[in-house]
N, C-alpha and C positions, 0 to 999 in steps of 0.2 A: 809458256804457257803452256807446259808439256801434256796438262790435265786436260787440254782441249782438242789435243789433237795425236793420232798415232805414230807421231816422228820419235818418240824417245821409245816405242815398243821396237821398231828395227833399227834403231841408231848404229848397233854394231854391225851389221849387214853391209857386205863391200858395195852394194847397190845404193847405198841410203843418200850420198851425194847427188847420183844420177835423178834419184826421185825427188829431192829436193830443187835439185836444178829444174826439171820438167813443172813441179808444181808452180814455182815462181814464175816461168813461161804463161803456163797456163792463168795465173792470177793475175799477170798485166794484164790480159786483154777480155778477161771473164764476163766485166760487164756490158763493154760496146758488144759483146759477141753474143751475150742474152738478147741484147737488142734488136740484132740482127738477125738472127737465125741463119738457117741454112748450111752447108757442112763447113767444118772445121777445118778444112783441108791443110793450114801453115801448121795446124797444132797436133793433128794427127801425124804430119811427117816430122814434127820433133817429138813426138813419141815413139816413130818408128827407129828414128836415127838414134834414140837413146838405150837401143838395145832390150828394155823392158819389156818389149812383146817376146822375148825368149823365157820370160821370168820362169813359167812354170813347167817349161822343157825342161829333160834330163839334161846333164852336162853330157852325157854318151852322146846325144842327138845335137848337139850344139847349143844348147842353153844354158842355163844359170842356174837349174837346179833346186829351185825355190821348194819350199813345203806351201800347202796352202793359205797357213796362217800368214805366212808373208807377203803372198799374192793378195791376199785380202787386205792386209794393214795398207799394201799400197794403194788398193780401191779407194780405202776409205780416206787416206792423205788427199789425193786427188779429188775425190766428192767433197772435202772442205773448201775447195776454192773452183772446181766445174766439175758438176756432178753429170751434165752431158760427156764431157769425156772420160769421166771415172766410170760412168756405165760402158761404152766401147771399149774401154781398156778392159773392163772384169767380164764383159761378154767374150772378148777375143778370146781370152782364158778358157771360157767355159765352151766355146764353140771345138778348141783344140780339146778340150778333155771329153767332149760329145764323142770325138771318133775314137777316143780311148774306150771309152764303157763301151760303145754302142760295138764298135768293130773288132776286126782280127789285128794282129801287130803288125802283119806284112802290109796292111792298109796305114795304119796310125804312125807306124815309126817313118815311113818315109815324108808322110806330109809335115811331121814336126819338124823333119831336118829338113825339107826345103824351106818350110816356113822358118826356122832362123836363119837359114842361109841368106834367103833372098827377102829379110823382114816383111814377110805377107803380114798384113791386117784383113783379119777372118770376120765376115760380117754374117748376119743371121737371117735368115727367112726360112724358120724352121716352123715356128706357132701350131703347136700343133691344133689348137680349137680351131684353126683358120681351114675349111674345108675347100677352098676356092682353087686349088691345084689338084689335076689329077693324073695319073700315071698310066701309059699305057705299053704294051710290050713294044720294044724298039725291034722292027721286023730284020734291021740289019746287022743285028749285035745281039747273041745269043744271051740271055740274060739280061740284057739291057732296059732300060723303059727311058721313054721320052714323057717331060714332065709339061702340062699345058695349063695356065691359068693364072689365076692372082693371088699374090701372098701380100696380107697385111699386116703391119706393124713390125718391119724387118729394119730392126735397129741396125746400124753402120753398114747396111749395105753397100751405101754409095760411097766410093773412095775405098771400097775393098778389094782383096785379091782374092779370097778366096770366100765360097759362099757354102752355109750348110742348108738344107733346103729339104721339105717335105712336102709328100703328096699324097693320095689315096687312090688305090686300086680300084677296081670294077668292083672287087669284092670287098671293099672297104680295110683292105689293108694299109697300115700307113708303112710308107717306103721313107727311110731317109738316106740322103745321098750328100754326095761333096762334089763342088764344082768350081773350076775358074770362073771369076765374075764376068771375065771378056767372052766367055762361050755362046756360039752364035744363038740367037731368040731370048737372050734375056735381056731385059729393060727395066731401068731403075726410075722412079717416077720421081721428080722432085715436088711430094704433097705433103710434108711433114709439116704442118704449122700449128702446132699445141700451145698451150698458155706456157707449158712448162717443159724440161727437158726438150730445150729448143732447136738442140745441135747435136740431137741423136740419131737424125737422118732415119725415123722409125716409120717410113712411110710406106709406098708401094712396089711392089717388086712383079713385073709379067712373066710368065714364062709362055715362050712359042715353041713346043716341041725342041725341047732342051734336052739334048743326049746325055745320059746316066750311065756311062757302062757297068757292068756288072761289080768291077772291083772300085767303082765309086759309092756302091751303095752299102750302106750300115746295117747288114742283116746278119752277122755272125760277131757275137750273142744276139745282137738286135736290140731295138729299144724297150728298156723296162724288163728284161727278161731274166736277170739274173740280182741279187743284191746287191751286188758290186754294179749292174749296169743301173740300178734304182738310184744309187748316188747323185745321177746326173741332178735331178729336181733338187736336192738338198745343196747342192754348188749355189745353182742359179738363185735359191732362195739366202743363201749368205751373201753372196755377191750384193743383193737387193739389200738387206739387213746392213752390210758394210756403208753403202750409198745412203741409206737413210741416218744411219750416225753420223757420217762424213758431214751431212748436209746440217745435222742438228750441233756437230761440233763448230762447223762455220759459224753459223748463226750465231751461238754462244759467244764465240770471238769478235764477231762485227757489234754486237751489242755491248760486250765490255769495253774495246776499243772507243766507242762512242759514250757510255757513260763517263767513264772516264778523263774525256777530253771535256765534258759539260760541266761548269762551274756554277749553274744555277739551278738548286734546289725548287722544288716545286713551291707557289706562296704560301699554302699552308704547312709545310715542313717546319718543323724543327730541328732539322738536322743542318749544319754548316755546308756541307757539299751533297750533291746525288750519291756518291758512293758511301755516305753514312745513314742514309734514308732508311728506315726500318722496314718499308714495304719494298724498296728495291732490293734491299738484301735479301728479303725473304724469298722475292721472284728470281734471284739469282741462286739461292739456295737448292729451290723447288728445280730449276734448270740443270743445274749441276747433279744433284741426284738422280734426276730422271736419265740423264746422259751416262752417267757413272754404272749406274745398275744394269744400261743396256749393253754398253760396253764388257760388262763383265760377263754377262750373259752369252752374248756375240763371241768373244774369246772363248769360253770354254766350248761354244758349238766348233768353233773352227778348230780346237785341239781334238775334240772327239771326230770331227770331220777326217782331219789328218790321220788320225788311228783306224780310222776306217777303211781310206783311201790305202794304206799300206797293208791291210789284210787281203787285197785285191779278190782272188776267184774265190778266197777262203772265207769271205764277211758272211756270215748268218744273217736270215731275215730278223732275228731279236737284236741283232747290235744294228744294222740298219735302221730298223725302229725305235731305238733308243737315239740313235744319233738324230733320227728325225725330229724327236721331242725337244729333244736340246735346240735346233734351227729354228721348230715353231717358236721356240719362246724367245728367242733371240729376233725374230722377224716381228713379233707383236710387240716387244720392249722396245725394239729400236723405230718403228714405226709409230707409237706412242710418243715416245719421249722427243722425237726429231719434229714431230707435227707440234707438239706442244711449245718447245721453244720458237720456231718458227712464227708461230702464230702470234705467241704471248710475247717475244722480244720487243714489240713496239709500246708495250704496257712500261717498259723502262727506259726505253729510248725516248719517247714522245713524239711530238707530231712533227719534229723538223726532222726524224730520220724517215718520214713517207715522202720526200722529195725524189722525184723520178731519177735525178742524178747519180744517186746511190744505189737506187735499184736492187734494194735490202729484200723486197717481197718475193726476189727470185728464189731466196732458200723455201718460202711457204709454196709457191708455184712449181719449181719443181720437186717438192718433196710430196704435194699432191695427184701430182701427175703420174707420178710413179708407185706410189703408196696405193695406188687403183690398180694394177697390174694383177693383181688378184686380190679378192676380199680377206682382208684380216680377221672376220667374225669368223672363216672357216678355220683358222689356224685356231683360234681359240677353243671352237668347237672341238678340235682333236684334243686340244690340252686338256678341256673337259672330261673328253675321253677318258683320256690316259690316269685323269687322277682321280676320277669316282670308278671306273671300271678297268684298268689297267689294258685300255686297248691303245695299241700302236696304231700308228698311220697307216694307211692303207698305200702303198705306192702310187701315186700318178705323174703327170707332167708338173703338177704343182704342189706336190707334197713327199 
């Protein structure tokens, strides 16, 4: 069923066998772990040991040197079986990229190298909308700051080795820095208990006068300071798009397997089997069309992103803006297609598919929680402004 997942897109890559082995390990326990919630420590260690955390790290710094299209394909593949771990895997690479986009090479290159060597897993405490943490000058370190306060929606902070965190200064300047998760003053709460994405550990992190030295702060060039730095939100949106698409693919695969093993059509059907029922076929046609359309848009956006990434500091605002349009289209299409399949799959699988043992509702729950990350209506508005007024999206942490 290569048309239902991304396996065929990276089958020739040297890490393909590893990706498939990890995906199988995640799939084996996904249902039970969705029920249990909490930190997927064993599964995170499987990813650590696989070497795939170095996928986006340049070869010269100890990594596998993959392009972003390849990284996103792996995110999508993992999301087909476990969207929580796909989220953590994708955001690990996003946070590494954040250091490169916002910081100096003398900062990010050693972090990349140490991360590859020590198999670090990076966690998130950045959330720019959360103003719960404040930064005050460190009296004992020139140019350093102390972070104090609370950050919410800190995906992957539990069991992480490094955190990317943000806080606001007294004059309302956003500071973003990198810190070991074990640094004194950091406390991670076990308070994530949402209906979906149950094992992303997207709870709360408390900072109590946590030291960030000057070399740990990403101030040169700084957040969203150049067209290249403004690729950060686009990468985040592409990771989300591939998670949504992977969830849709996974839901479709489950529905397909369920219907193919069901030998009893509906009593009013004239078909010999459910697989030949015209209404069932119509639903599957809709599902495939929506997901295939989203896949093509998402793949095109990834290719444009890779091209923009290669431009580096020479990237122009117009090039970044055109990439943003492609990413917005992918985000809208993957949201709509994924939610449609995850919701309507029960129309082809029937009442028996609602048993709690299968937990097929996890596809919809995971999609519904994750697609609320930022309102898709605003992406549609951006596309409308482009279609009507040639207006490119204005860079923000969400566009």
